[in-house]
C-alpha positions in Angstrom: 40.4 -12.8 25.5 37.5 -15.0 26.5 35.3 -15.5 29.5 36.4 -17.5 32.4 34.0 -18.9 35.0 35.3 -19.2 38.5 32.8 -21.4 40.3 33.3 -22.2 44.0 31.8 -23.8 47.0 32.5 -21.9 50.3 31.4 -22.6 53.8 32.6 -19.6 55.8 33.7 -17.4 52.9 37.5 -17.9 52.4 37.1 -19.9 49.2 34.8 -17.2 47.9 37.4 -14.6 48.8 40.1 -16.5 47.0 37.8 -17.0 44.0 37.3 -13.2 44.0 41.0 -12.6 44.1 41.6 -15.0 41.2 38.9 -13.2 39.2 40.6 -9.9 39.7 44.0 -11.3 38.7 42.5 -12.9 35.6 40.7 -9.7 34.7 44.1 -7.9 35.0 45.3 -10.3 32.3 42.5 -9.1 30.0 39.9 -11.8 30.6 36.2 -11.4 31.2 35.6 -13.2 34.5 32.4 -14.4 36.3 32.5 -15.7 39.8 29.5 -17.8 40.9 28.7 -20.1 43.8 28.0 -23.6 42.7 25.0 -23.4 45.0 23.4 -20.9 42.6 21.8 -21.8 39.2 23.8 -18.9 37.7 27.0 -21.1 37.9 25.5 -23.6 35.5 24.2 -20.8 33.2 27.6 -19.1 33.2 29.3 -22.4 32.3 27.4 -22.4 29.0 29.1 -19.2 27.9 32.5 -19.7 29.4 35.6 -20.3 27.4 37.5 -21.7 30.4 36.5 -22.7 33.9 38.1 -22.9 37.4 36.3 -24.7 40.2 37.2 -24.1 43.8 36.3 -26.1 46.9 36.8 -25.7 50.6 37.8 -28.5 52.8 35.6 -28.4 55.9 36.1 -31.0 58.6 38.0 -33.2 56.3 35.7 -33.2 53.3 35.2 -31.2 50.1 32.0 -29.3 49.5 29.2 -31.7 48.5 27.8 -29.0 46.3 31.1 -28.8 44.4 31.0 -32.5 43.9 27.5 -32.2 42.5 28.3 -29.4 40.2 31.4 -31.2 38.8 29.6 -34.5 38.3 26.6 -32.8 36.6 28.7 -30.6 34.3 31.9 -32.7 33.9 31.7 -33.0 30.1 31.1 -29.2 29.8 34.0 -28.5 32.1 36.4 -30.9 30.3 35.4 -29.4 26.9 37.3 -26.2 27.8 40.5 -25.2 29.6 39.9 -26.0 33.2 41.4 -26.1 36.6 40.7 -26.8 40.3 41.8 -25.2 43.5 41.1 -26.4 47.0 41.3 -24.4 50.3 42.2 -26.0 53.6 44.0 -25.5 56.8 46.4 -28.3 55.9 47.5 -26.3 52.8 48.8 -23.6 55.1 51.2 -25.9 56.9 54.7 -26.7 55.6 55.4 -30.2 56.8 55.4 -33.7 55.3 52.2 -34.8 57.0 50.2 -31.7 55.9 51.5 -32.1 52.3 50.4 -35.7 52.3 47.0 -34.8 53.6 46.6 -32.1 50.9 47.6 -34.6 48.2 45.1 -37.1 49.7 42.3 -34.5 49.5 43.1 -33.9 45.8 43.3 -37.6 45.0 40.0 -38.2 46.7 38.3 -35.3 44.8 39.5 -36.7 41.5 38.4 -40.2 42.3 35.0 -39.2 43.6 34.2 -36.6 41.0 35.7 -38.4 38.0 37.2 -35.2 36.8 40.9 -34.8 36.0 41.6 -31.0 36.2 44.2 -29.7 33.8 45.6 -27.2 36.4 45.4 -27.6 40.2 46.4 -25.6 43.3 45.9 -25.8 47.0 45.7 -22.8 49.2 45.7 -22.2 53.0 42.3 -21.2 54.2 41.2 -19.5 57.4 39.9 -20.2 60.9 36.7 -18.3 61.1 35.9 -18.8 64.8 33.4 -15.9 64.5 31.4 -17.9 61.9 31.4 -21.3 63.7 28.7 -22.6 65.9 29.6 -23.9 69.4 30.4 -27.5 68.4 32.3 -26.5 65.2 34.3 -24.0 67.2 35.3 -26.7 69.7 36.3 -29.1 66.9 38.3 -26.4 65.0 40.0 -25.3 68.2 41.1 -28.9 68.7 42.4 -29.2 65.1 44.2 -25.8 65.4 45.9 -26.9 68.7 47.9 -29.5 66.7 48.0 -27.7 63.4 48.7 -24.0 64.0 48.4 -23.3 67.7 45.9 -20.5 66.9 43.3 -21.3 69.5 42.1 -17.9 70.6 38.5 -18.2 69.6 37.8 -14.5 70.1 39.4 -13.8 66.7 39.8 -15.2 63.2 43.0 -16.3 61.4 43.8 -16.2 57.7 46.5 -18.4 56.2 46.1 -17.8 52.5 49.3 -17.1 50.5 48.0 -14.3 48.3 51.1 -14.3 46.2 50.5 -18.0 45.5 46.9 -17.2 44.5 48.1 -14.5 42.1 50.7 -16.9 40.7 48.1 -19.6 40.1 45.8 -17.1 38.3 48.7 -15.9 36.1 49.6 -19.5 35.2 46.0 -20.3 34.4 45.7 -17.2 32.3 48.8 -18.2 30.3 47.4 -21.7 29.9 44.0 -20.4 28.6 45.8 -18.1 26.2 48.0 -20.9 25.0 44.9 -23.0 24.2 43.1 -20.2 22.3 41.4 -21.7 19.2 41.2 -25.2 20.6 38.9 -24.6 23.5 35.1 -24.9 23.5 34.9 -26.6 20.1 37.5 -24.4 18.5 36.1 -21.0 19.6 38.7 -18.4 20.2 39.4 -17.8 23.9 
């Protein structure tokens, strides 16, 4: 098995937590896995040695992480040269209604258009409301968003909406995909 890089951009830590869970699941399938924040130079260094790559981004106040956009734009050719995938984390992904699904699809479409990257595998996961991490103004905005979205407006606690079975399933699918492309990734190197 090869090395998989899970690079992520996380504001309050839920995307990082999901990246960590994906890494554990991939490791259980026999892969060597590195998780790195795209804000660290180590992510670019790890990409050089990776046989496959997953990139994760949080949606915060309606936008993907600027640092994830920067990482993908700068390294798009290297990412596309190996099996790759993308996951996004948002409150909208936790909701099961037509408007929320449309919003999630719009976020993904915007990411593809803005980054120029067309990931081979994609997933969207529910995130978290981390009221304990927000400043005063962000707390007010997120409380207003939550009023309509989830109803979880008690700012004295945090809420987590991630479907961990869905995360495990995505990791298993990506592992199978990487294994199926062995010998064709990264210039023919075995994965």
